[in-house]
N, C-alpha and C positions, 0 to 999 in steps of 0.2 A: 859729822855724827848725826844720826837720826834718833829723835826722841818721839815716843808715842804718848799722847796725852788724851784722856777723855775730854770731851768738850767742856764739861763742868769745871774741870781742873784748869784747862787752858784759859777759860774765861777769868778765873781768879788770878792766874799767873801771867796774863798777857803783857802787862807793863813791866814785868821783871825779866822777860825773855831777852837774852843777849846773844844774838846769833852772829857768827862770823864765818867767812869762807864757805865751806860746803855744808855748814850746819843747817838742819831743818827740823821742824816739829810737825809731825803728822797728827792732826786732830781727828779723834774718832768719836763716833756716836754708836753706842751699842756694839763696840768692838770693831766697827767698820770705818775705814778712812773716809773722812768727809772733805777735808782740804788740808793743804800743806802750807806752812809758814816757812819762808826761806830768808836767808840773809840778803841784804841789799846787794852785796857783791855777787851772790849767786843769781839773783834776779837780773842783774846787768848782763851776766854771762849768758843766761838763758835767752835774753832779748837779742844778743848778738848772734847766737846760734839760730834763732828763729829767722833773722834776717838772711843768714847764709843759706838756710833751707829754702826760703822764698826765692833767692837769687838762683840757686841750683834748679829749682822748678822752672823758672823762666828760661834759663839756658838750655834746659832739656826739651823745651817746646820748640821743635825744629821749624814748624810752620811759622810761629810767631817770630823767631829769630831771623828767618829768611826775609819776612816782611820788614822787620826792623832794620836789617842791614840794607835792604833796598831803599827805604826811606832816608836812611843816613847818607847813602851814596848818591841818591837822587831826590833832594829835598823838595823840589818843585818851587812854587812861589813862596817867597818869604817877605816879611815886613819888618821894619825896624821896631825896636822896643817902644820908642816914642809913638809910632803910629798905632801900635797895639794898645798902649795906654789910652790914647785919644779915642780909638774906636770902642774900647770897653768902658769909657768914662771913669778911669782910675785916677 
């Protein structure tokens, strides 16, 4: 459910907001949306979707994927974790 609130009213009711699932509150100033408050569940869902979009963008970059596959198939010189820690003073 989407609720629209003027910023002055949102400020007064902020601590009483109880959002669940797809609930959201669109805060407005002079009738124009300024920001949206969403439930924690929806925020987590949006973060996951953002991750999927980023992954899709990487997979769609054919030049990058070709280079990545080449490095995976032919890693070149490697060092042990212990050697890397020592070299990096970790």
